[in-house]
DSSP file (Angstrom, degrees, kcal/mol; ACC not computed):
  #  RESIDUE AA STRUCTURE BP1 BP2  ACC     N-H-->O    O-->H-N    N-H-->O    O-->H-N    TCO  KAPPA ALPHA  PHI   PSI    X-CA   Y-CA   Z-CA
    1    1 A M              0   0    0      0, 0.0     2,-0.3     0, 0.0     3,-0.1   0.000 360.0 360.0 360.0 145.5    2.5  -18.5   -4.8
    2    2 A V    >   -     0   0    0      1,-0.1     3,-2.3     4,-0.1    25,-0.0  -0.610 360.0 -96.9 -81.5 138.1    5.1  -16.6   -2.9
    3    3 A A  T 3  S+     0   0    0     -2,-0.3    -1,-0.1     1,-0.3     3,-0.1  -0.292 109.7  16.8 -56.2 134.5    7.2  -18.7   -0.4
    4    4 A G  T 3  S+     0   0    0      1,-0.3    -1,-0.3    -3,-0.1     2,-0.2   0.286  94.6 127.3  87.8 -10.1    5.9  -18.5    3.0
    5    5 A E    <   -     0   0    0     -3,-2.3    -1,-0.3     1,-0.1     3,-0.0  -0.561  68.4-107.4 -83.8 146.7    2.5  -17.1    2.0
    6    6 A D    >   -     0   0    0     -2,-0.2     3,-1.9     1,-0.2    -1,-0.1  -0.599  18.4-147.9 -72.5 118.8   -0.7  -18.8    3.2
    7    7 A P  T 3  S+     0   0    0      0, 0.0    -1,-0.2     0, 0.0    -2,-0.0   0.715  99.2  55.9 -61.3 -18.2   -2.3  -20.7    0.3
    8    8 A A  T 3  S+     0   0    0      2,-0.0    -2,-0.1    -3,-0.0    -3,-0.0   0.039  77.1 149.9-100.3  24.2   -5.7  -20.0    1.9
    9    9 A S    <   -     0   0    0     -3,-1.9    17,-0.1     1,-0.1    -4,-0.0  -0.349  48.6-112.6 -58.9 134.8   -5.1  -16.2    1.9
   10   10 A P        -     0   0    0      0, 0.0     2,-0.3     0, 0.0    16,-0.2  -0.253  24.5-155.9 -68.8 155.6   -8.4  -14.4    1.5
   11   11 A V        -     0   0    0     14,-0.1     2,-0.4    15,-0.1    14,-0.2  -0.946   6.0-149.1-124.0 151.2   -9.4  -12.3   -1.4
   12   12 A E  E     -A   24   0A   0     12,-2.2    12,-3.1    -2,-0.3     2,-0.5  -0.975   4.6-162.3-121.0 135.3  -11.9   -9.5   -1.3
   13   13 A L  E     -A   23   0A   0     -2,-0.4     2,-0.5    10,-0.2    10,-0.2  -0.966   6.4-171.9-117.7 114.2  -14.1   -8.5   -4.2
   14   14 A E  E     -A   22   0A   0      8,-2.5     8,-2.0    -2,-0.5     2,-0.3  -0.922  13.7-179.2-103.2 128.9  -15.7   -5.0   -4.0
   15   15 A T  E     -A   21   0A   0     -2,-0.5     2,-0.3     6,-0.2     6,-0.2  -0.787  15.1-155.7-124.5 166.2  -18.2   -4.3   -6.7
   16   16 A D    >   -     0   0    0      4,-1.7     3,-1.4    -2,-0.3     4,-0.3  -0.805  41.4 -93.2-131.4 177.2  -20.5   -1.5   -7.8
   17   17 A A  T 3  S+     0   0    0      1,-0.3    -2,-0.0    -2,-0.3     0, 0.0   0.662 117.6  66.4 -67.1 -17.4  -23.7   -1.2   -9.7
   18   18 A D  T 3  S-     0   0    0      2,-0.1    -1,-0.3     1,-0.0    16,-0.2   0.212 116.5-107.8 -89.8  16.3  -21.9   -0.7  -13.0
   19   19 A Q  S <  S+     0   0    0     -3,-1.4    16,-1.3     1,-0.2    15,-0.6   0.850  84.5 118.7  60.1  35.3  -20.4   -4.3  -12.9
   20   20 A Q  E     + B   0  33A   0     -4,-0.3    -4,-1.7    13,-0.2     2,-0.3  -0.783  32.0 137.3-120.0 168.1  -17.0   -2.9  -12.1
   21   21 A G  E     -AB  15  32A   0     11,-1.7    11,-2.0    -2,-0.3     2,-0.4  -0.986  43.9 -92.1 178.9-168.0  -14.9   -3.6   -9.0
   22   22 A V  E     -AB  14  31A   0     -8,-2.0    -8,-2.5    -2,-0.3     2,-0.7  -1.000  19.8-150.6-135.0 130.5  -11.6   -4.3   -7.3
   23   23 A L  E     -AB  13  30A   0      7,-3.2     7,-2.6    -2,-0.4     2,-0.6  -0.926  16.4-158.0-103.5 116.0  -10.1   -7.7   -6.4
   24   24 A R  E     +AB  12  29A   0    -12,-3.1   -12,-2.2    -2,-0.7     2,-0.2  -0.819  22.7 159.9 -99.8 125.3   -7.9   -7.3   -3.4
   25   25 A T  E >   - B   0  28A   0      3,-2.4     3,-0.8    -2,-0.6    85,-0.2  -0.791  56.7 -99.7-133.4 176.7   -5.3  -10.1   -2.9
   26   26 A I  T 3  S+     0   0    0     -2,-0.2     3,-0.1     1,-0.2   -15,-0.1   0.605 123.3  54.0 -72.8 -10.2   -2.1  -10.6   -1.1
   27   27 A Y  T 3  S-     0   0    0      1,-0.4     2,-0.3    83,-0.0    -1,-0.2   0.505 124.8 -68.7 -99.7  -8.7   -0.3   -9.9   -4.4
   28   28 A G  E <   -B   25   0A   0     -3,-0.8    -3,-2.4     2,-0.1     2,-0.5  -0.862  54.0 -69.7 146.5-179.8   -2.0   -6.5   -5.1
   29   29 A W  E     -B   24   0A   0     81,-0.3    23,-2.2    -2,-0.3    -5,-0.2  -0.949  48.8-170.9-113.0 126.2   -5.3   -4.9   -6.0
   30   30 A F  E     -B   23   0A   0     -7,-2.6    -7,-3.2    -2,-0.5     2,-0.2  -0.902  23.6-113.1-125.4 145.4   -6.5   -5.5   -9.5
   31   31 A P  E     -B   22   0A   0      0, 0.0    16,-2.5     0, 0.0     2,-0.3  -0.487  32.8-167.3 -73.8 144.4   -9.4   -4.0  -11.5
   32   32 A V  E     +BC  21  46A   0    -11,-2.0   -11,-1.7    14,-0.2     2,-0.3  -0.951   8.4 173.9-131.1 154.9  -12.3   -6.3  -12.4
   33   33 A G  E     +BC  20  45A   0     12,-1.7    12,-2.6    -2,-0.3   -13,-0.2  -0.862  50.6  48.8-147.2 177.4  -15.2   -5.9  -14.8
   34   34 A G  E     -     0   0A   0    -15,-0.6     2,-0.4    -2,-0.3   -14,-0.1   0.848  66.1-175.9  54.6  40.6  -18.1   -7.7  -16.3
   35   35 A I  E     +     0   0A   0    -16,-1.3     2,-0.4     9,-0.1     9,-0.2  -0.535   7.2 169.9 -73.9 125.5  -19.4   -8.9  -13.0
   36   36 A V  E     - C   0  43A   0      7,-2.6     7,-3.1    -2,-0.4     2,-0.5  -0.998  21.4-156.4-138.8 132.4  -22.4  -11.1  -13.4
   37   37 A T  E     + C   0  42A   0     -2,-0.4     2,-0.4     5,-0.2     5,-0.2  -0.933  16.2 173.0-108.9 134.2  -24.2  -13.3  -10.9
   38   38 A A  E >   - C   0  41A   0      3,-2.2     3,-2.5    -2,-0.5     2,-0.2  -0.930  58.5 -54.6-144.7 115.0  -26.2  -16.2  -12.1
   39   39 A R  T 3  S-     0   0    0     -2,-0.4    -1,-0.0     1,-0.3     0, 0.0  -0.362 124.4 -13.9  55.0-116.9  -27.8  -18.8   -9.8
   40   40 A A  T 3  S+     0   0    0     -2,-0.2     2,-0.3    -3,-0.1    -1,-0.3   0.207 121.3  91.7 -98.6  15.7  -24.9  -20.0   -7.6
   41   41 A A  E <   -C   38   0A   0     -3,-2.5    -3,-2.2     2,-0.0     2,-0.4  -0.824  53.5-160.8-117.2 150.2  -22.1  -18.6   -9.8
   42   42 A L  E     -C   37   0A   0     -2,-0.3     2,-0.4    -5,-0.2    -5,-0.2  -0.999  15.6-172.7-124.5 124.2  -20.2  -15.4   -9.9
   43   43 A H  E     +C   36   0A   0     -7,-3.1    -7,-2.6    -2,-0.4     2,-0.3  -0.949  16.4 141.2-120.8 141.4  -18.4  -14.4  -13.1
   44   44 A F  E     -     0   0A   0     -2,-0.4     2,-0.4    -9,-0.2   -10,-0.2  -0.974  41.2-116.8-166.1 163.6  -16.0  -11.5  -13.7
   45   45 A T  E     -C   33   0A   0    -12,-2.6   -12,-1.7    -2,-0.3     2,-0.4  -0.862  22.3-155.4-108.3 143.9  -12.9  -10.6  -15.5
   46   46 A V  E     -C   32   0A   0     -2,-0.4     2,-1.2   -14,-0.2   -14,-0.2  -0.971  12.9-146.3-120.1 133.2   -9.6   -9.6  -13.8
   47   47 A D    >   +     0   0    0    -16,-2.5     3,-1.0    -2,-0.4    -2,-0.0  -0.781  26.8 172.3 -94.7  87.7   -6.9   -7.4  -15.4
   48   48 A A  T 3   +     0   0    0     -2,-1.2    -1,-0.2     1,-0.2     3,-0.1   0.481  64.9  73.8 -76.3  -5.5   -4.0   -9.1  -13.5
   49   49 A K  T 3  S+     0   0    0      1,-0.1     2,-0.4    -3,-0.1    -1,-0.2   0.596 102.1  33.3 -87.3 -10.2   -1.5   -7.2  -15.6
   50   50 A R  S <  S-     0   0    0     -3,-1.0     2,-0.2   -19,-0.1    -1,-0.1  -1.000  72.9-135.3-144.6 142.7   -2.0   -3.9  -13.9
   51   51 A E        -     0   0    0     -2,-0.4   -21,-0.2   -21,-0.2    -3,-0.0  -0.601  40.7 -89.0 -91.4 160.8   -2.9   -2.9  -10.4
   52   52 A V        -     0   0    0    -23,-2.2   -23,-0.1    -2,-0.2    -1,-0.1  -0.286  46.2-110.1 -65.7 151.9   -5.4   -0.2   -9.6
   53   53 A A        -     0   0    0    114,-0.2    -1,-0.1     1,-0.1    60,-0.1  -0.471  40.0 -90.0 -78.7 152.7   -4.2    3.3   -9.4
   54   54 A P        -     0   0    0      0, 0.0   111,-1.4     0, 0.0     2,-0.1  -0.291  42.8-146.8 -63.8 152.5   -4.0    5.2   -6.1
   55   55 A S     >  -     0   0    0    109,-0.2     4,-2.0   113,-0.1     5,-0.1  -0.411  35.0 -90.4-107.0-178.4   -7.1    7.2   -5.0
   56   56 A S  H  > S+     0   0    0    109,-0.4     4,-2.2     1,-0.2     5,-0.1   0.832 128.9  57.0 -64.8 -31.3   -7.6   10.4   -3.1
   57   57 A I  H  > S+     0   0    0      2,-0.2     4,-2.4     1,-0.2    -1,-0.2   0.906 104.3  51.5 -65.0 -41.2   -7.7    8.2    0.0
   58   58 A D  H  > S+     0   0    0      1,-0.2     4,-2.3     2,-0.2    -2,-0.2   0.919 108.2  52.5 -63.4 -39.7   -4.2    6.8   -0.9
   59   59 A R  H  X S+     0   0    0     -4,-2.0     4,-2.3     1,-0.2    -1,-0.2   0.932 108.8  49.3 -59.4 -44.5   -3.0   10.3   -1.2
   60   60 A E  H  X S+     0   0    0     -4,-2.2     4,-2.7     1,-0.2    -1,-0.2   0.889 108.2  55.0 -62.5 -38.1   -4.3   11.2    2.2
   61   61 A I  H  X S+     0   0    0     -4,-2.4     4,-2.6     2,-0.2    -1,-0.2   0.925 108.4  47.1 -63.2 -44.4   -2.6    8.1    3.6
   62   62 A I  H  X S+     0   0    0     -4,-2.3     4,-2.4     2,-0.2    -2,-0.2   0.938 112.3  50.3 -64.2 -45.4    0.8    9.1    2.2
   63   63 A L  H  X S+     0   0    0     -4,-2.3     4,-1.9     1,-0.2    -2,-0.2   0.914 112.4  47.5 -57.8 -44.5    0.3   12.7    3.6
   64   64 A E  H  X S+     0   0    0     -4,-2.7     4,-2.2     2,-0.2    -1,-0.2   0.895 110.4  51.2 -65.9 -39.6   -0.6   11.2    7.0
   65   65 A A  H  X S+     0   0    0     -4,-2.6     4,-1.8     1,-0.2    -1,-0.2   0.897 108.3  53.0 -61.6 -39.8    2.4    8.8    7.0
   66   66 A K  H  < S+     0   0    0     -4,-2.4    -1,-0.2     1,-0.2    -2,-0.2   0.910 109.9  48.3 -60.9 -41.1    4.7   11.8    6.2
   67   67 A Q  H >< S+     0   0    0     -4,-1.9     3,-1.5     1,-0.2    -2,-0.2   0.883 106.9  55.6 -63.8 -41.4    3.3   13.6    9.2
   68   68 A V  H 3< S+     0   0    0     -4,-2.2     3,-0.3     1,-0.3    -1,-0.2   0.889 115.0  39.6 -59.1 -40.3    3.8   10.6   11.4
   69   69 A L  T 3< S+     0   0    0     -4,-1.8    -1,-0.3     1,-0.2    -2,-0.2  -0.173  78.6 123.5-103.3  37.4    7.4   10.6   10.5
   70   70 A A  S <  S+     0   0    0     -3,-1.5     2,-0.3     4,-0.1    -1,-0.2   0.767  71.3  37.8 -72.9 -24.6    7.9   14.4   10.5
   71   71 A G  S >  S-     0   0    0     -3,-0.3     3,-0.8    -4,-0.2     4,-0.5  -0.874  81.7-114.7-131.2 162.4   10.7   14.4   13.1
   72   72 A R  G >  S+     0   0    0     -2,-0.3     3,-1.5     1,-0.2    -1,-0.1   0.881 113.6  57.9 -61.4 -39.2   13.8   12.2   14.0
   73   73 A A  G 3  S+     0   0    0      1,-0.3    -1,-0.2     3,-0.1    -4,-0.0   0.794 103.9  53.5 -63.1 -27.9   12.3   11.3   17.4
   74   74 A A  G <  S+     0   0    0     -3,-0.8    16,-3.7    15,-0.1     2,-0.6   0.585  89.7  94.0 -82.5  -8.7    9.2    9.8   15.7
   75   75 A W  B <   -d   90   0B   0     -3,-1.5     2,-0.8    -4,-0.5    16,-0.2  -0.761  61.7-154.1 -96.0 121.6   11.3    7.5   13.3
   76   76 A N        -     0   0    0     14,-2.4     3,-0.3    -2,-0.6    16,-0.2  -0.832   7.4-171.4 -89.4 106.7   11.9    3.9   14.5
   77   77 A R  S    S+     0   0    0     -2,-0.8     2,-0.3     1,-0.2    -1,-0.1   0.468  75.2  64.9 -80.3  -0.6   15.2    2.8   12.8
   78   78 A A  S    S-     0   0    0      2,-0.0    -1,-0.2    13,-0.0    13,-0.1  -0.519  72.8-179.0-122.5  63.2   14.8   -0.8   13.9
   79   79 A D        +     0   0    0     56,-0.3     4,-0.1    -2,-0.3    60,-0.1  -0.356  21.2 168.2 -66.4 139.3   11.7   -2.0   12.1
   80   80 A N        -     0   0    0      2,-0.3    -1,-0.1    -2,-0.1     3,-0.1   0.135  57.9-109.3-131.6  14.5   10.4   -5.5   12.6
   81   81 A R  S    S+     0   0    0      1,-0.2     2,-0.6    54,-0.0    -2,-0.1   0.625  82.8 124.3  62.6  18.1    7.0   -5.0   10.9
   82   82 A Q        -     0   0    0      2,-0.0    -2,-0.3     1,-0.0    -1,-0.2  -0.947  41.0-172.4-104.1 124.1    5.3   -5.2   14.3
   83   83 A C        -     0   0    0     -2,-0.6     2,-0.1    -3,-0.1     7,-0.0  -0.718   3.7-168.8-125.9  79.5    3.2   -2.0   14.7
   84   84 A P    >   -     0   0    0      0, 0.0     3,-1.9     0, 0.0    -2,-0.0  -0.455  26.5-131.2 -68.0 139.4    1.6   -1.6   18.1
   85   85 A A  T 3  S+     0   0    0      1,-0.3    -2,-0.0    -2,-0.1     0, 0.0   0.748 106.4  58.7 -63.0 -22.0   -0.9    1.2   18.3
   86   86 A S  T 3  S+     0   0    0      2,-0.0    -1,-0.3     0, 0.0    -3,-0.0   0.352  78.1 132.7 -89.7   6.8    0.8    2.5   21.5
   87   87 A A    <   -     0   0    0     -3,-1.9     3,-0.1     1,-0.1    -4,-0.0  -0.196  46.9-156.9 -58.8 148.1    4.2    3.0   19.8
   88   88 A A  S    S+     0   0    0      1,-0.2     2,-0.3   -15,-0.0    -1,-0.1   0.577  80.6  35.9 -97.9 -15.6    6.0    6.2   20.3
   89   89 A S  S    S-     0   0    0    -14,-0.0     2,-0.4   -20,-0.0   -14,-0.2  -0.967  73.2-150.8-139.8 156.3    8.1    5.9   17.2
   90   90 A W  B     -d   75   0B   0    -16,-3.7   -14,-2.4    -2,-0.3     2,-0.1  -0.952   7.2-143.0-132.8 140.1    7.3    4.5   13.8
   91   91 A S     >  -     0   0    0     -2,-0.4     4,-2.4   -16,-0.2     5,-0.2  -0.373  44.1 -97.7 -83.5 176.4    9.1    2.8   10.9
   92   92 A I  H  > S+     0   0    0     42,-0.3     4,-2.3   -16,-0.2     5,-0.2   0.963 127.0  47.1 -62.1 -48.8    8.1    3.6    7.3
   93   93 A Y  H  > S+     0   0    0      1,-0.2     4,-2.6     2,-0.2    -1,-0.2   0.940 115.0  45.4 -58.7 -46.2    6.0    0.4    7.2
   94   94 A C  H  > S+     0   0    0      2,-0.2     4,-2.9     1,-0.2    -1,-0.2   0.842 109.5  54.3 -69.4 -29.9    4.3    1.2   10.5
   95   95 A A  H  X S+     0   0    0     -4,-2.4     4,-2.6     2,-0.2    -1,-0.2   0.905 111.5  46.6 -66.8 -40.0    3.7    4.8    9.6
   96   96 A L  H  X S+     0   0    0     -4,-2.3     4,-2.5    -5,-0.2    -2,-0.2   0.910 113.0  48.7 -64.9 -42.9    1.9    3.6    6.5
   97   97 A E  H  X S+     0   0    0     -4,-2.6     4,-2.4    -5,-0.2    -2,-0.2   0.946 114.2  45.6 -60.8 -49.0    0.0    1.0    8.5
   98   98 A K  H  X S+     0   0    0     -4,-2.9     4,-2.8     1,-0.2    -2,-0.2   0.930 114.0  48.3 -60.9 -46.6   -1.0    3.6   11.1
   99   99 A A  H  X S+     0   0    0     -4,-2.6     4,-2.7    -5,-0.2     5,-0.4   0.893 110.0  53.5 -64.8 -37.6   -2.0    6.2    8.5
  100  100 A T  H  X>S+     0   0    0     -4,-2.5     4,-3.2     2,-0.2     5,-0.8   0.937 112.3  43.3 -60.7 -47.4   -4.0    3.6    6.6
  101  101 A I  H  X5S+     0   0    0     -4,-2.4     4,-1.2     3,-0.2    -2,-0.2   0.918 115.3  49.1 -63.1 -45.4   -6.0    2.8    9.7
  102  102 A D  H  <5S+     0   0    0     -4,-2.8    -2,-0.2    -5,-0.2    -1,-0.2   0.879 124.3  29.6 -61.1 -40.5   -6.4    6.4   10.6
  103  103 A V  H  <5S+     0   0    0     -4,-2.7    -2,-0.2    -5,-0.2    -3,-0.2   0.896 133.8  25.5 -89.9 -45.1   -7.6    7.5    7.1
  104  104 A A  H  <5S-     0   0    0     -4,-3.2    -3,-0.2    -5,-0.4    -2,-0.1   0.605  97.0-122.0-100.8 -11.9   -9.3    4.4    5.7
  105  105 A G  S  <<S+     0   0    0     -4,-1.2     2,-0.3    -5,-0.8    -4,-0.2   0.302  85.1  43.2  93.1 -12.7  -10.4    2.6    8.9
  106  106 A A  S    S-     0   0    0     -6,-0.6     2,-0.4     2,-0.0    -2,-0.2  -0.980  78.3-114.8-161.1 157.2   -8.6   -0.6    8.2
  107  107 A F        -     0   0    0     -2,-0.3     2,-0.4    -3,-0.1   -10,-0.1  -0.824  21.1-178.7-105.4 137.8   -5.2   -1.9    6.9
  108  108 A H    >   -     0   0    0     -2,-0.4     3,-1.9     1,-0.1     6,-0.2  -0.983  23.9-143.6-130.5 122.6   -4.5   -3.8    3.8
  109  109 A H  T 3  S+     0   0    0     -2,-0.4    -1,-0.1     1,-0.3   -83,-0.1   0.754 100.1  42.4 -58.2 -31.0   -0.9   -4.8    3.1
  110  110 A R  T 3  S+     0   0    0    -85,-0.2   -81,-0.3   -82,-0.1    -1,-0.3   0.181  77.2 144.5-108.3  16.4   -1.2   -4.3   -0.7
  111  111 A R    X>  -     0   0    0     -3,-1.9     4,-2.0     1,-0.1     3,-0.9  -0.247  64.9-110.9 -51.7 142.9   -3.2   -1.0   -0.7
  112  112 A P  H 3> S+     0   0    0      0, 0.0     4,-2.3     0, 0.0     5,-0.2   0.823 116.7  62.0 -51.5 -37.1   -2.1    1.2   -3.7
  113  113 A A  H 3> S+     0   0    0      1,-0.2     4,-1.4     2,-0.2     5,-0.1   0.931 109.1  41.2 -53.2 -48.2   -0.5    3.8   -1.2
  114  114 A L  H <> S+     0   0    0     -3,-0.9     4,-2.7    -6,-0.2    -1,-0.2   0.885 111.2  56.7 -68.7 -39.3    1.9    1.1    0.0
  115  115 A Q  H  X S+     0   0    0     -4,-2.0     4,-2.3     1,-0.2    -2,-0.2   0.870 105.6  49.6 -64.8 -36.3    2.5   -0.2   -3.5
  116  116 A I  H  X S+     0   0    0     -4,-2.3     4,-1.9     2,-0.2    -1,-0.2   0.890 110.8  50.5 -67.9 -37.2    3.6    3.1   -4.8
  117  117 A V  H  X S+     0   0    0     -4,-1.4     4,-2.4    -5,-0.2    -2,-0.2   0.926 110.3  50.1 -61.6 -48.5    6.0    3.5   -1.9
  118  118 A R  H  X S+     0   0    0     -4,-2.7     4,-2.8     1,-0.2    -2,-0.2   0.908 106.9  55.1 -58.4 -42.8    7.4    0.0   -2.6
  119  119 A Q  H  X S+     0   0    0     -4,-2.3     4,-2.1     1,-0.2    -1,-0.2   0.938 109.4  46.3 -57.5 -48.4    7.9    0.8   -6.2
  120  120 A I  H  X S+     0   0    0     -4,-1.9     4,-2.6     1,-0.2    -1,-0.2   0.906 110.7  52.3 -63.9 -42.1   10.0    3.8   -5.4
  121  121 A V  H  X S+     0   0    0     -4,-2.4     4,-1.9     1,-0.2    -1,-0.2   0.931 108.1  52.6 -56.4 -46.3   12.0    1.9   -2.8
  122  122 A D  H  < S+     0   0    0     -4,-2.8    -2,-0.2     1,-0.2    -1,-0.2   0.911 110.8  46.9 -58.1 -41.8   12.7   -0.7   -5.5
  123  123 A E  H >< S+     0   0    0     -4,-2.1     3,-0.8     1,-0.2    -1,-0.2   0.909 114.2  47.1 -68.4 -40.1   14.0    2.0   -7.9
  124  124 A R  H 3< S+     0   0    0     -4,-2.6    -1,-0.2     1,-0.2    -2,-0.2   0.754 119.8  38.0 -70.5 -23.4   16.2    3.6   -5.2
  125  125 A T  T >< S+     0   0    0     -4,-1.9     3,-2.8    -5,-0.2    -1,-0.2   0.058  76.4 160.3-120.8  26.5   17.7    0.3   -4.0
  126  126 A A  T <  S+     0   0    0     -3,-0.8    -3,-0.1     1,-0.3    -4,-0.0  -0.263  73.3  19.8 -52.8 129.6   18.2   -1.6   -7.2
  127  127 A G  T 3  S+     0   0    0      1,-0.3    -1,-0.3     3,-0.1    -5,-0.0   0.228  93.4 120.0  92.8 -10.7   20.7   -4.3   -6.6
  128  128 A R    <   -     0   0    0     -3,-2.8     2,-2.2    -6,-0.2    -1,-0.3  -0.720  68.9-125.1 -85.5 135.0   20.4   -4.4   -2.9
  129  129 A P        +     0   0    0      0, 0.0     2,-0.4     0, 0.0    -1,-0.1  -0.377  43.8 167.1 -79.5  66.3   19.3   -7.7   -1.5
  130  130 A Y        -     0   0    0     -2,-2.2     3,-0.3    -5,-0.2    -3,-0.1  -0.668  22.7-171.6 -83.6 127.2   16.3   -6.6    0.5
  131  131 A E  S    S+     0   0    0     -2,-0.4     2,-0.5     1,-0.3    -1,-0.2   0.869  87.8  24.9 -79.1 -41.9   14.0   -9.3    1.7
  132  132 A H  S  > S-     0   0    0      1,-0.2     4,-3.4     2,-0.0     5,-0.4  -0.926  80.6-155.3-126.5 101.7   11.3   -6.9    2.9
  133  133 A R  H  > S+     0   0    0     -2,-0.5     4,-2.6    -3,-0.3     5,-0.3   0.857  87.1  40.5 -49.0 -55.7   11.6   -3.7    1.0
  134  134 A L  H  > S+     0   0    0      1,-0.2     4,-2.3     2,-0.2   -42,-0.3   0.935 120.3  44.2 -65.5 -46.4   10.0   -1.2    3.4
  135  135 A M  H  > S+     0   0    0      2,-0.2     4,-2.5     1,-0.2   -56,-0.3   0.934 116.1  45.6 -65.5 -44.9   11.6   -2.7    6.5
  136  136 A D  H  X S+     0   0    0     -4,-3.4     4,-1.3     2,-0.2    -2,-0.2   0.895 113.9  48.3 -69.8 -38.0   15.1   -3.1    5.0
  137  137 A Y  H  < S+     0   0    0     -4,-2.6    -1,-0.2    -5,-0.4     3,-0.2   0.919 112.5  50.1 -64.9 -41.6   15.1    0.3    3.5
  138  138 A N  H  < S+     0   0    0     -4,-2.3    -2,-0.2    -5,-0.3    -1,-0.2   0.920 116.4  41.2 -59.3 -43.4   14.0    1.8    6.8
  139  139 A N  H  < S+     0   0    0     -4,-2.5    -1,-0.2    -5,-0.2    -2,-0.2   0.600  84.5 115.2 -85.8 -11.3   16.7   -0.2    8.7
  140  140 A D    ><  -     0   0    0     -4,-1.3     3,-2.0    -3,-0.2    -3,-0.0  -0.399  66.0-140.0 -60.9 126.1   19.5    0.5    6.1
  141  141 A P  T 3  S+     0   0    0      0, 0.0    -1,-0.2     0, 0.0    -4,-0.1   0.680 100.9  60.2 -66.8 -12.2   22.1    2.7    7.9
  142  142 A T  T 3  S+     0   0    0      2,-0.1     2,-0.4    -5,-0.0    -2,-0.1   0.591  83.4  98.0 -89.5  -8.4   22.5    4.7    4.8
  143  143 A T    <   -     0   0    0     -3,-2.0     2,-0.2    -6,-0.2    -6,-0.0  -0.656  59.2-163.3 -80.5 129.5   18.8    5.8    4.7
  144  144 A T     >  -     0   0    0     -2,-0.4     4,-1.9     1,-0.1     5,-0.1  -0.623  34.2-110.6-106.0 167.4   18.2    9.2    6.2
  145  145 A L  H  > S+     0   0    0      1,-0.2     4,-2.4     2,-0.2     5,-0.2   0.829 122.7  56.8 -63.5 -31.5   15.1   10.9    7.5
  146  146 A A  H  > S+     0   0    0      2,-0.2     4,-2.6     1,-0.2    -1,-0.2   0.888 105.3  52.2 -64.9 -39.9   15.5   13.2    4.5
  147  147 A D  H  > S+     0   0    0      2,-0.2     4,-2.0     1,-0.2    -2,-0.2   0.917 110.4  48.4 -60.5 -41.9   15.4   10.0    2.3
  148  148 A V  H  X S+     0   0    0     -4,-1.9     4,-1.6     2,-0.2    -2,-0.2   0.928 113.1  45.2 -67.0 -44.8   12.2    8.9    4.1
  149  149 A Q  H  X S+     0   0    0     -4,-2.4     4,-2.6     1,-0.2    -1,-0.2   0.882 112.4  53.0 -63.2 -38.8   10.5   12.3    3.6
  150  150 A G  H  X S+     0   0    0     -4,-2.6     4,-2.7     1,-0.2    -1,-0.2   0.843 104.0  57.2 -64.7 -34.5   11.7   12.3    0.0
  151  151 A L  H  X S+     0   0    0     -4,-2.0     4,-1.8     2,-0.2    -1,-0.2   0.897 109.9  43.4 -63.9 -41.1   10.1    8.9   -0.5
  152  152 A F  H  X S+     0   0    0     -4,-1.6     4,-2.5     2,-0.2    -2,-0.2   0.924 113.2  52.0 -71.0 -41.8    6.7   10.2    0.6
  153  153 A D  H  X S+     0   0    0     -4,-2.6     4,-2.1     1,-0.2    -2,-0.2   0.920 110.2  48.6 -60.7 -43.2    7.1   13.4   -1.5
  154  154 A E  H  X S+     0   0    0     -4,-2.7     4,-2.3     2,-0.2    -1,-0.2   0.880 109.5  53.2 -64.7 -38.9    7.9   11.3   -4.6
  155  155 A S  H  X S+     0   0    0     -4,-1.8     4,-2.4     1,-0.2    -2,-0.2   0.943 109.1  48.6 -56.1 -49.3    4.9    9.2   -3.9
  156  156 A L  H  X S+     0   0    0     -4,-2.5     4,-2.5     1,-0.2    -2,-0.2   0.868 109.7  52.6 -58.3 -41.0    2.7   12.2   -3.8
  157  157 A R  H  X S+     0   0    0     -4,-2.1     4,-2.3     1,-0.2    -1,-0.2   0.908 111.5  46.4 -62.3 -41.9    4.2   13.5   -7.0
  158  158 A R  H  X S+     0   0    0     -4,-2.3     4,-2.0     2,-0.2    -2,-0.2   0.889 111.3  50.1 -72.0 -35.3    3.5   10.3   -8.8
  159  159 A I  H  X S+     0   0    0     -4,-2.4     4,-1.1    -5,-0.2    -1,-0.2   0.939 113.5  47.2 -63.5 -44.6    0.0   10.0   -7.5
  160  160 A D  H  < S+     0   0    0     -4,-2.5     3,-0.3     1,-0.2    -2,-0.2   0.891 110.9  51.7 -64.4 -38.2   -0.7   13.6   -8.6
  161  161 A A  H  < S+     0   0    0     -4,-2.3    -1,-0.2     1,-0.2    -2,-0.2   0.857 109.5  50.8 -66.1 -36.1    0.9   12.9  -12.0
  162  162 A Q  H  < S-     0   0    0     -4,-2.0    -1,-0.2    -5,-0.2    -2,-0.2   0.744 108.4-127.4 -71.8 -23.7   -1.3    9.8  -12.5
  163  163 A G     <  -     0   0    0     -4,-1.1     2,-0.4    -3,-0.3    -2,-0.1   0.163  34.3 -77.2  78.3 146.6   -4.5   11.7  -11.7
  164  164 A L        -     0   0    0     -4,-0.1  -109,-0.2     1,-0.0    -4,-0.0  -0.669  42.6-127.0 -89.2 133.4   -6.8   10.2   -9.1
  165  165 A S        -     0   0    0   -111,-1.4  -109,-0.4    -2,-0.4     3,-0.2  -0.545   7.9-145.0 -73.6 136.4   -8.9    7.2  -10.1
  166  166 A P  S    S+     0   0    0      0, 0.0     2,-0.4     0, 0.0    -1,-0.1   0.700  88.7  32.1 -75.6 -14.9  -12.5    7.7   -9.3
  167  167 A R        +     0   0    0      1,-0.1  -114,-0.2     2,-0.1  -146,-0.1  -0.903  66.2 120.7-145.1 112.7  -12.9    4.0   -8.5
  168  168 A N  S    S-     0   0    0     -2,-0.4  -113,-0.1    -3,-0.2    -1,-0.1   0.142  90.9 -66.3-156.6  29.0  -10.3    1.8   -7.0
  169  169 A G        +     0   0    0    -58,-0.1  -114,-0.1     1,-0.0    -2,-0.1   0.945  60.1 172.8  88.3  52.1  -11.5    0.4   -3.8
  170  170 A N        +     0   0    0     -4,-0.1    -1,-0.0     2,-0.1    -3,-0.0   0.677  55.9  83.1 -70.7 -16.2  -11.7    3.5   -1.5
  171  171 A S              0   0    0      1,-0.1   -66,-0.1   -66,-0.0   -67,-0.1  -0.464 360.0 360.0 -84.4 164.4  -13.4    1.6    1.3
  172  172 A P              0   0    0      0, 0.0    -1,-0.1     0, 0.0    -2,-0.1   0.505 360.0 360.0 -61.6 360.0  -11.2   -0.3    3.8
């Protein structure tokens, strides 16, 4: 368990008729298979070594977040990971939260769209002691709006290069 995380954090299991699904956790979204219900038991396998790939909805989320942060006046350089709906400016994290709600109807902290952005931030900031990647990268005085837009552009390139998964938890 990660320090500071609630040990009773909920998990969500989304399934389909083909005995496939997605297990959504505070640590990421993971593919599941072999789903079987028998009496009072639920059995399934989890591939915890890989997270689900981004979907077309995740691509839309990245595009929307990029639009939210299209100009300097829209960018909140002092992120605290509090994202009021009435905000006039948005951090990277809050733009992604807003876009996720606008596109998918609900926010999930570990949605694939956010995970791919985090991965790119990790690569860009290797060796920097960031406690909260998206917040700290957003607040880093060396980060520019061009860097932020480039972050979204790189996320879109990687999603396009992976191909879109037909099944990865497209509902909220």
